[in-house]
N, C-alpha and C positions, 0 to 999 in steps of 0.2 A: 315577742319582744321581751327581754328579760329585764327587769331592773334589781340590781343588788346593792343594798347598803352595808357599808363597812361600819358604820356608827347608828347608835351606843352600843348595839352589837351587829353580826353577821345577818344576815336576812334579806329574802328575796323573794320576788313577785312574777308569774309570768303572765303579761298582761295582754289584751286587746283591745288598745285603742283606751280608755279610760277604765276597762272592765278588768278586775282581776281574776283571772282565770284557776290560778294555782299560788299558794305561797308556801314558803317554808323558812327554817332557820338553817345556820350556815352556808355554805357555797351552794349554788345551784348545780344542776349534773352538768356537764360540758355537752353544750351542744351547737358545733358550728354552723346550723341553719339559722339558730337564732340571734338577732341582733343583740348584744350584752351592752348595756347602760349601766355604768359603777358611779354611782352616789358616792364622792370619796367626802371625809372629815370636813364640816366647816372650818373645825378649828385650826387645820391644817393651811388654809387658804385666805389669803389677806384678799377681799372684794371692795373695788373701789371702783366709783362712776364718774369717766372722766368725759369729756366733749372733746370729740375729737371727727375729723373728716373723713370719708369715707376712702380709706387706705387698704393696700395690700397689707395681708396678715404680718410679714415681716416689717415693713414699715411703723404699722400702726403699733406694733409690739417696742418698736423703737421710741417710737413718739410718746409712749406712755411711760417706758422707762425715764426719759428726760423730763416728763411732767412731774414723774412721783419723786425724784431728786432722792433728799436724804429720807423721805418716808420708807423706802425699801431697807430690811432686816438684812438683807445679806448681799454682797457683791455680786452675784449673778445666779439673781433667782428665774424661776421660767414663768414667762410673763404670757397671758392671751387676752386679746381683746375680743369682745364678740362683736359679729360682722355687722355691717351698715355706717351709719353715720351719725353725729351728735353725740348727746349722752349716752351711755351705754357702758354695761360695765366690764371690768378689765379684774382679771384675776394673778392674782399672785403669791407662787407657790416653791417654795424648797426643792432642788433638783433630788435631792435624798429620798423627800418625800414620794416624789414620782417613781423613782427607782425601784423603792419598795414596795409601793403599791402596783408594779408591773411586775416585779418579780414574785411577789405571793399568786398575783394571778396565774401567772406562768408555771408558778409549781404545781396549782391547780388542774391545771390542763386548760386554762380559759384566754380565752382573747378578746380584750374590750373593743367594742365599737366606738364609745366615748367615755370618758371620765369626766363628771359636772360636780361642782361644788354645790353640795345641799342645798344651801340657801336659795339657790338658783333655779331649783326644782319645786320652790314652793310657788302659786300663783302671784303674781303682784297685784298688791292691792290697789285700786283706785286714793286711798286715802289709808294714813296710818301703817298698820304691819300687820301680815300674815305669820301667824305664831304655831309652831309644833312644838309641844312640850312633852319631854319623856323624862319622869324625876323630876330632878334639879338641872336639867339639859335643856336649853331653848333654842329652837332653830328659829331666826328670825328673819323677814325680808320687806323691804318697802320699795317704792319707786325708785329711790337712788340709795340702798344701803342695803347689807345684806349680812349676816353673822349666827356663830353659834357660840354660846355665852352661859354660865349659870344664871339660875333662874332671878338672883338677887342682883346682879350686874346686869340682865336683858332690862328688867323694871326701871333700873337707871337710866339705860340707854334710851330704851322708847318714852321715857317720861311719861307725860299724859295724851299722848298719839292714841288713837282707839286700836284696837288689837282684834283679829278675825283669825279662830281655830281653822286651820288647814292640814291638808299632807301634804307628801311629796306625789307630785305627778309627770307624767313623760308627756309634755306638750310636742304637737305635730313637728317644729324646728326647735332643735335644742336652744337654751340661749347662748351656750358657750362650750366648746369641747378643748379640754386640757391636752387630748392628743394632736398636738399642732406643733408646727416647729420641729425642734428636735425630736420631738416624740410621735410626729406624723407617720402612721404606720407607711411601709413599704411595699407599694403594690406591685406585682407581677404581671408583665403584658399576657392577656389571653386572647389569641386570636379568633376575630369573630366568626360565625359560621359560613364558609364557601370562599373563604379566603384563604385555604390550603391549595385549592386546584393553580389559583391566579400568581400566590407566592411560586408553587411549584414551576411554573413557565418562566416566571421572573428568575428563578434561581437557574434555570438553565440555562438564560441568557446570560447573567453574570458569570455563570461557570465558564462558558465558552469566552468570553472576554477576557475575565482574569486567569484562566488556566491558559490560555495561547500565549501572556506573556508578551514579548517584543512585540509582536502582531497587534496585540490590543492597544497595545501605547501608539503604535503607527497610525491605527485607525482612528483612534479618537483624537489626534492630532488634526486629522482630515476631518471630521465630522462636520463640520461647517457647509461642507461641499454637497452637493445636492445628488450627484452621480455617485450613490455607495457602492452599487454594485462594480460599476468599471475602476473605484477606488479599491475596494478589496483586491480586485483581480491585482492588480498594480502590486499590491502588497504582499499579495501570496506568490506573486511572481520574483520577488527578491527572495524567498526560503527556499534554500534548498533541500529538496525532499526528495532522497535517491527514487529512481523509477518512478515518478511521478508525470505522467503526461498531462496531467490537468492539475496546476497548481492549487486554482480554489477548492478543488475535492479533496484534493489531499491534506488541506487546510483543515475544512471541514471534516475530515476523519480525523486528525490529530486531535479537534478538540472534543471530537467526542469521545475518544479514547481515554482523554484527560478528565472526563467529568459533564461535558456540556448536554450530551445527550445518554440515557442508560445510566449516568453517574447520579451527581448531586441530585440534578434536574427531578430524575426517576425516583428520588427518595426522599427529597425535602418535602413535596405535597403530601405524599400518604403520611409522614411523621407530624405536620403540622395539623392535617384534617383530623388525624388519630387524636392531637392532644386537644384539640376544641372540643371533641366530642366526650372530653372526661373533665366535669368541671372541678375537680379534685386536683387537677393537672395543671403544670404550667412549665414553659421554657424556659431555663434558666441559661444555656448556652447550645450552640451550635457548632460542631467542628467538623469539617469533611478532606479526605484524601481518596484519591481513585483506590489506592492499595488497601486501608482501612474500613473506607466506606463512610458511613455519616453516623457521628458521635453525639445525642442528641444528650443535654443535660437537662434531667426531668424534676422538678421541684414538686412537693407534695408527699413524699415519701415512697420506700421499697416498695408497697403495695400498688401504688399508682405506676410507678415505672414497670414492674412485673406485666400488670393489667396492658400497659401500653405496650410492651415487648409481645405480647400475647395477640393483643390485636394487629398489630402487625406482620407478624406470621401468618395468621390466618387470610390476609392479602396475598399472601405468597413470597412474604419477604423472610429473610434472615433477621431476627431480632433477639438480643438476649441483653438482661439488665446486668450492671456491676455493681459492685460494694456501692453503698450509701456514704456518703460524707457528711458532715454540717457543716453548715453554713452561719454567717452571723445574722442573718434572716430566714431560717429554716434549713433545709436540707437539697442535696444535689445526687440525684442517681443517673449514674451514665447508662443510656441505651445505645447499644451498638446495632447499627442497621445496615445491611448488607443484600443484594440480592441472589 
Protein backbone atom coordinates (compact mmCIF):
# COMPACT_ATOMS: atom_id res chain seq x y z
CA UNK A 1 0.00 0.00 0.00
CA UNK A 2 1.27 3.47 -0.87
CA UNK A 3 0.60 6.63 1.12
CA UNK A 4 0.99 9.84 -0.91
CA UNK A 5 1.03 13.14 0.98
CA UNK A 6 0.27 16.28 -1.01
CA UNK A 7 1.43 18.74 1.69
CA UNK A 8 3.60 20.43 2.80
CA UNK A 9 5.35 18.98 -0.26
CA UNK A 10 4.80 15.89 -2.37
CA UNK A 11 6.22 12.77 -0.73
CA UNK A 12 5.23 9.11 -0.53
CA UNK A 13 5.80 5.87 1.36
CA UNK A 14 5.25 2.25 0.40
CA UNK A 15 4.06 0.48 3.52
CA UNK A 16 3.57 -3.03 4.80
CA UNK A 17 1.23 -2.40 7.70
CA UNK A 18 3.00 0.04 10.02
CA UNK A 19 6.40 -0.67 8.43
CA UNK A 20 7.73 1.74 5.80
CA UNK A 21 9.43 -0.28 3.06
CA UNK A 22 10.58 2.58 0.84
CA UNK A 23 9.86 6.30 0.55
CA UNK A 24 10.56 9.12 -1.83
CA UNK A 25 9.91 12.72 -2.77
CA UNK A 26 7.49 13.76 -5.50
CA UNK A 27 4.98 11.32 -6.95
CA UNK A 28 5.25 7.54 -6.57
CA UNK A 29 5.69 5.31 -9.62
CA UNK A 30 2.36 4.22 -11.09
CA UNK A 31 1.57 0.68 -9.94
CA UNK A 32 -2.06 -0.43 -10.42
CA UNK A 33 -1.47 -3.46 -8.19
CA UNK A 34 -0.76 -1.24 -5.14
CA UNK A 35 -3.63 0.58 -3.37
CA UNK A 36 -2.89 4.32 -3.35
CA UNK A 37 -4.09 6.31 -0.33
CA UNK A 38 -3.76 10.08 -0.76
CA UNK A 39 -3.54 12.35 2.28
CA UNK A 40 -5.08 15.61 1.04
CA UNK A 41 -4.13 18.95 2.64
CA UNK A 42 -6.08 19.60 5.81
CA UNK A 43 -6.22 23.32 4.99
CA UNK A 44 -8.60 22.49 2.13
CA UNK A 45 -10.98 20.34 4.19
CA UNK A 46 -13.23 21.50 7.02
CA UNK A 47 -13.74 18.76 9.60
CA UNK A 48 -16.74 18.68 11.93
CA UNK A 49 -17.84 16.06 14.44
CA UNK A 50 -21.60 15.46 14.39
CA UNK A 51 -23.84 13.07 16.29
CA UNK A 52 -25.73 11.16 13.59
CA UNK A 53 -27.62 7.86 13.50
CA UNK A 54 -26.49 5.00 11.30
CA UNK A 55 -27.66 6.13 7.84
CA UNK A 56 -26.90 5.30 4.22
CA UNK A 57 -24.04 7.49 2.92
CA UNK A 58 -26.28 9.78 0.84
CA UNK A 59 -28.75 10.21 3.71
CA UNK A 60 -25.94 10.88 6.19
CA UNK A 61 -24.48 13.56 3.90
CA UNK A 62 -27.89 15.19 3.51
CA UNK A 63 -28.43 15.18 7.28
CA UNK A 64 -24.99 16.68 7.87
CA UNK A 65 -25.70 19.40 5.30
CA UNK A 66 -28.85 20.39 7.22
CA UNK A 67 -27.11 20.32 10.61
CA UNK A 68 -24.16 22.42 9.43
CA UNK A 69 -26.44 25.01 7.84
CA UNK A 70 -24.78 28.42 7.57
CA UNK A 71 -21.41 27.01 8.67
CA UNK A 72 -20.90 25.84 5.08
CA UNK A 73 -18.65 28.22 3.17
CA UNK A 74 -20.24 27.54 -0.23
CA UNK A 75 -23.60 26.52 -1.64
CA UNK A 76 -22.77 23.03 -2.87
CA UNK A 77 -19.67 21.53 -1.22
CA UNK A 78 -18.79 17.84 -1.29
CA UNK A 79 -19.76 16.31 2.08
CA UNK A 80 -18.71 12.88 3.36
CA UNK A 81 -19.69 11.37 6.70
CA UNK A 82 -17.63 8.63 8.36
CA UNK A 83 -19.42 5.30 8.65
CA UNK A 84 -21.00 4.14 11.89
CA UNK A 85 -23.33 5.91 14.29
CA UNK A 86 -23.07 8.53 17.02
CA UNK A 87 -20.41 11.23 17.13
CA UNK A 88 -18.14 10.93 14.09
CA UNK A 89 -16.18 13.10 11.63
CA UNK A 90 -17.77 14.88 8.70
CA UNK A 91 -15.56 16.27 5.92
CA UNK A 92 -16.59 19.30 3.87
CA UNK A 93 -14.50 20.16 0.80
CA UNK A 94 -14.95 22.36 -2.26
CA UNK A 95 -15.70 20.49 -5.47
CA UNK A 96 -13.01 22.53 -7.23
CA UNK A 97 -10.44 21.11 -4.83
CA UNK A 98 -11.66 17.56 -5.47
CA UNK A 99 -11.52 18.09 -9.23
CA UNK A 100 -8.00 19.54 -8.99
CA UNK A 101 -6.60 16.65 -6.95
CA UNK A 102 -8.13 14.01 -9.21
CA UNK A 103 -6.95 15.81 -12.35
CA UNK A 104 -3.37 16.05 -11.03
CA UNK A 105 -3.36 12.33 -10.17
CA UNK A 106 -4.78 11.38 -13.56
CA UNK A 107 -2.19 13.50 -15.35
CA UNK A 108 0.52 11.51 -13.53
CA UNK A 109 -1.11 8.20 -14.46
CA UNK A 110 -2.21 7.55 -10.87
CA UNK A 111 -5.59 6.35 -9.62
CA UNK A 112 -6.36 6.79 -5.93
CA UNK A 113 -8.07 4.14 -3.84
CA UNK A 114 -8.95 6.75 -1.21
CA UNK A 115 -8.56 10.45 -0.48
CA UNK A 116 -8.32 11.11 3.26
CA UNK A 117 -7.97 14.48 5.04
CA UNK A 118 -4.55 14.68 6.74
CA UNK A 119 -5.74 15.15 10.33
CA UNK A 120 -7.76 11.93 10.21
CA UNK A 121 -4.58 9.94 9.52
CA UNK A 122 -3.18 10.95 12.90
CA UNK A 123 -4.05 8.51 15.71
CA UNK A 124 -6.97 9.75 17.81
CA UNK A 125 -5.57 10.43 21.31
CA UNK A 126 -7.38 9.47 24.50
CA UNK A 127 -6.96 13.08 25.67
CA UNK A 128 -5.67 16.31 24.21
CA UNK A 129 -4.23 16.48 20.69
CA UNK A 130 -2.00 14.36 18.50
CA UNK A 131 0.27 16.79 16.66
CA UNK A 132 2.47 16.63 13.56
CA UNK A 133 4.50 19.82 13.09
CA UNK A 134 6.62 20.62 10.03
CA UNK A 135 8.16 24.06 10.33
CA UNK A 136 5.32 26.47 11.10
CA UNK A 137 2.67 24.07 9.76
CA UNK A 138 0.77 22.05 12.39
CA UNK A 139 -1.53 19.09 11.75
CA UNK A 140 -3.59 18.36 14.86
CA UNK A 141 -6.32 15.93 15.89
CA UNK A 142 -8.27 15.31 19.06
CA UNK A 143 -11.18 13.00 19.81
CA UNK A 144 -13.61 15.49 18.27
CA UNK A 145 -11.57 18.00 16.24
CA UNK A 146 -9.03 18.11 13.44
CA UNK A 147 -7.30 20.95 11.62
CA UNK A 148 -4.15 22.21 9.89
CA UNK A 149 -3.04 25.74 10.79
CA UNK A 150 0.07 27.80 11.48
CA UNK A 151 1.88 27.15 14.75
CA UNK A 152 0.76 30.27 16.61
CA UNK A 153 -2.91 29.69 15.73
CA UNK A 154 -2.59 26.00 16.66
CA UNK A 155 -1.38 26.99 20.12
CA UNK A 156 -4.39 29.24 20.56
CA UNK A 157 -6.82 26.53 19.38
CA UNK A 158 -5.35 23.78 21.59
CA UNK A 159 -4.95 25.97 24.65
CA UNK A 160 -3.75 24.06 27.69
CA UNK A 161 -4.73 20.64 26.32
CA UNK A 162 -1.89 18.07 26.39
CA UNK A 163 -0.19 17.36 23.07
CA UNK A 164 1.46 14.19 21.77
CA UNK A 165 3.85 14.14 18.79
CA UNK A 166 2.53 11.81 16.08
CA UNK A 167 3.02 10.84 12.46
CA UNK A 168 0.56 9.99 9.73
CA UNK A 169 -0.45 6.33 9.75
CA UNK A 170 -2.67 4.02 7.76
CA UNK A 171 -5.16 2.23 10.02
CA UNK A 172 -6.69 -1.08 8.94
CA UNK A 173 -10.00 0.70 8.37
CA UNK A 174 -9.74 4.21 6.93
CA UNK A 175 -11.68 6.76 9.01
CA UNK A 176 -13.21 8.43 5.96
CA UNK A 177 -12.83 8.38 2.18
CA UNK A 178 -13.60 11.49 0.14
CA UNK A 179 -14.08 9.28 -2.94
CA UNK A 180 -17.77 8.86 -2.21
CA UNK A 181 -21.03 10.11 -3.67
CA UNK A 182 -20.37 11.91 -6.95
CA UNK A 183 -16.68 10.96 -6.74
CA UNK A 184 -17.10 7.25 -6.02
CA UNK A 185 -15.18 5.16 -8.56
CA UNK A 186 -17.26 3.43 -11.22
CA UNK A 187 -16.43 -0.26 -11.11
CA UNK A 188 -16.93 -2.44 -14.13
CA UNK A 189 -18.44 -5.87 -13.69
CA UNK A 190 -15.97 -8.74 -13.84
CA UNK A 191 -17.53 -12.20 -14.34
CA UNK A 192 -16.48 -14.74 -11.71
CA UNK A 193 -14.57 -17.82 -12.87
CA UNK A 194 -16.80 -20.53 -14.31
CA UNK A 195 -19.60 -18.17 -15.20
CA UNK A 196 -18.75 -18.17 -18.91
CA UNK A 197 -20.12 -21.65 -19.67
CA UNK A 198 -23.32 -21.00 -17.74
CA UNK A 199 -23.74 -17.65 -19.46
CA UNK A 200 -23.18 -19.32 -22.83
CA UNK A 201 -26.01 -21.77 -22.16
CA UNK A 202 -28.23 -18.95 -20.97
CA UNK A 203 -27.34 -16.88 -24.03
CA UNK A 204 -28.30 -19.77 -26.30
CA UNK A 205 -31.67 -20.09 -24.59
CA UNK A 206 -32.31 -16.36 -24.68
CA UNK A 207 -31.22 -16.13 -28.31
CA UNK A 208 -33.68 -18.86 -29.28
CA UNK A 209 -36.54 -17.05 -27.58
CA UNK A 210 -35.58 -13.53 -28.58
CA UNK A 211 -34.64 -14.21 -32.17
CA UNK A 212 -37.70 -16.38 -32.81
CA UNK A 213 -39.80 -13.19 -32.70
CA UNK A 214 -43.55 -13.74 -32.59
CA UNK A 215 -43.19 -17.39 -31.65
CA UNK A 216 -41.36 -16.38 -28.46
CA UNK A 217 -44.12 -13.94 -27.56
CA UNK A 218 -46.78 -16.62 -27.98
CA UNK A 219 -44.86 -19.16 -25.95
CA UNK A 220 -44.25 -16.60 -23.20
CA UNK A 221 -47.95 -15.78 -23.07
CA UNK A 222 -48.63 -19.44 -22.27
CA UNK A 223 -45.66 -20.06 -19.96
CA UNK A 224 -47.90 -20.73 -16.96
CA UNK A 225 -49.14 -23.92 -18.54
CA UNK A 226 -47.46 -27.19 -17.59
CA UNK A 227 -47.53 -28.92 -20.99
CA UNK A 228 -44.69 -26.87 -22.53
CA UNK A 229 -43.92 -29.32 -25.32
CA UNK A 230 -47.55 -29.61 -26.43
CA UNK A 231 -47.88 -25.82 -26.41
CA UNK A 232 -44.74 -25.35 -28.50
CA UNK A 233 -46.09 -27.85 -30.99
CA UNK A 234 -49.29 -25.84 -31.19
CA UNK A 235 -47.37 -22.60 -31.72
CA UNK A 236 -45.12 -24.17 -34.33
CA UNK A 237 -48.09 -25.51 -36.21
CA UNK A 238 -49.30 -21.94 -36.75
CA UNK A 239 -46.02 -20.91 -38.40
CA UNK A 240 -46.03 -21.39 -42.16
CA UNK A 241 -42.67 -22.92 -43.07
CA UNK A 242 -42.53 -24.18 -46.62
CA UNK A 243 -41.81 -27.90 -47.00
CA UNK A 244 -41.85 -28.57 -43.24
CA UNK A 245 -43.32 -31.94 -42.33
CA UNK A 246 -42.52 -31.37 -38.66
CA UNK A 247 -43.36 -27.77 -37.65
CA UNK A 248 -41.52 -28.04 -34.32
CA UNK A 249 -38.33 -29.29 -35.97
CA UNK A 250 -38.58 -26.52 -38.56
CA UNK A 251 -39.05 -23.94 -35.82
CA UNK A 252 -36.02 -25.27 -33.94
CA UNK A 253 -33.97 -25.15 -37.15
CA UNK A 254 -35.04 -21.56 -37.73
CA UNK A 255 -33.97 -20.56 -34.21
CA UNK A 256 -30.60 -22.22 -34.74
CA UNK A 257 -30.05 -20.35 -37.98
CA UNK A 258 -30.87 -17.10 -36.19
CA UNK A 259 -28.31 -17.67 -33.46
CA UNK A 260 -29.80 -19.94 -30.81
CA UNK A 261 -27.33 -22.74 -31.55
CA UNK A 262 -23.96 -22.12 -33.18
CA UNK A 263 -24.52 -18.34 -33.07
CA UNK A 264 -24.74 -16.24 -29.94
CA UNK A 265 -24.69 -19.27 -27.65
CA UNK A 266 -21.50 -20.63 -29.21
CA UNK A 267 -19.71 -17.26 -29.08
CA UNK A 268 -20.81 -15.67 -25.79
CA UNK A 269 -19.43 -18.41 -23.54
CA UNK A 270 -15.84 -18.35 -24.89
CA UNK A 271 -15.81 -14.53 -24.92
CA UNK A 272 -16.93 -14.20 -21.29
CA UNK A 273 -14.53 -16.93 -20.13
CA UNK A 274 -11.65 -15.25 -21.98
CA UNK A 275 -12.45 -11.87 -20.38
CA UNK A 276 -12.69 -13.46 -16.93
CA UNK A 277 -9.20 -14.92 -17.42
CA UNK A 278 -7.72 -11.44 -17.93
CA UNK A 279 -7.84 -9.28 -14.74
CA UNK A 280 -7.03 -6.14 -16.74
CA UNK A 281 -10.00 -6.47 -19.10
CA UNK A 282 -13.74 -6.03 -18.59
CA UNK A 283 -16.82 -6.17 -20.77
CA UNK A 284 -18.29 -2.76 -21.56
CA UNK A 285 -20.93 -3.99 -24.05
CA UNK A 286 -22.11 -6.97 -26.11
CA UNK A 287 -23.86 -6.86 -29.50
CA UNK A 288 -24.85 -9.80 -31.71
CA UNK A 289 -26.34 -10.38 -35.14
CA UNK A 290 -26.16 -13.65 -37.08
CA UNK A 291 -24.58 -11.87 -40.06
CA UNK A 292 -21.93 -9.83 -38.23
CA UNK A 293 -21.27 -12.15 -35.27
CA UNK A 294 -20.61 -11.06 -31.70
CA UNK A 295 -19.05 -7.65 -31.02
CA UNK A 296 -17.68 -7.35 -27.49
CA UNK A 297 -16.78 -3.89 -26.21
CA UNK A 298 -13.63 -4.42 -24.11
CA UNK A 299 -12.54 -1.98 -21.40
CA UNK A 300 -8.91 -1.97 -20.35
CA UNK A 301 -7.13 -0.63 -23.41
CA UNK A 302 -6.10 -1.75 -26.88
CA UNK A 303 -3.54 -4.19 -25.50
CA UNK A 304 -6.15 -6.10 -23.50
CA UNK A 305 -8.50 -6.19 -26.49
CA UNK A 306 -5.77 -7.53 -28.79
CA UNK A 307 -4.79 -10.17 -26.22
CA UNK A 308 -8.45 -11.21 -25.93
CA UNK A 309 -8.73 -11.52 -29.73
CA UNK A 310 -5.60 -13.69 -29.83
CA UNK A 311 -6.92 -15.93 -27.06
CA UNK A 312 -10.20 -16.43 -28.92
CA UNK A 313 -8.35 -17.11 -32.19
CA UNK A 314 -6.39 -19.81 -30.39
CA UNK A 315 -9.73 -21.45 -29.57
CA UNK A 316 -10.60 -21.72 -33.26
CA UNK A 317 -12.77 -18.60 -33.50
CA UNK A 318 -12.21 -15.69 -35.89
CA UNK A 319 -11.56 -12.65 -33.70
CA UNK A 320 -10.18 -9.20 -34.45
CA UNK A 321 -9.83 -5.98 -32.45
CA UNK A 322 -11.04 -2.67 -33.82
CA UNK A 323 -10.05 0.92 -33.05
CA UNK A 324 -10.10 2.04 -29.41
CA UNK A 325 -12.32 4.96 -28.43
CA UNK A 326 -12.24 7.01 -25.25
CA UNK A 327 -15.22 6.83 -22.88
CA UNK A 328 -16.06 8.96 -19.81
CA UNK A 329 -14.62 6.30 -17.48
CA UNK A 330 -11.87 4.75 -19.59
CA UNK A 331 -11.82 3.22 -23.07
CA UNK A 332 -13.80 0.80 -25.23
CA UNK A 333 -12.26 -1.41 -27.92
CA UNK A 334 -14.57 -3.54 -30.09
CA UNK A 335 -13.55 -7.18 -30.60
CA UNK A 336 -15.53 -8.88 -33.38
CA UNK A 337 -15.92 -12.65 -33.02
CA UNK A 338 -17.30 -15.06 -35.61
CA UNK A 339 -17.05 -18.79 -36.18
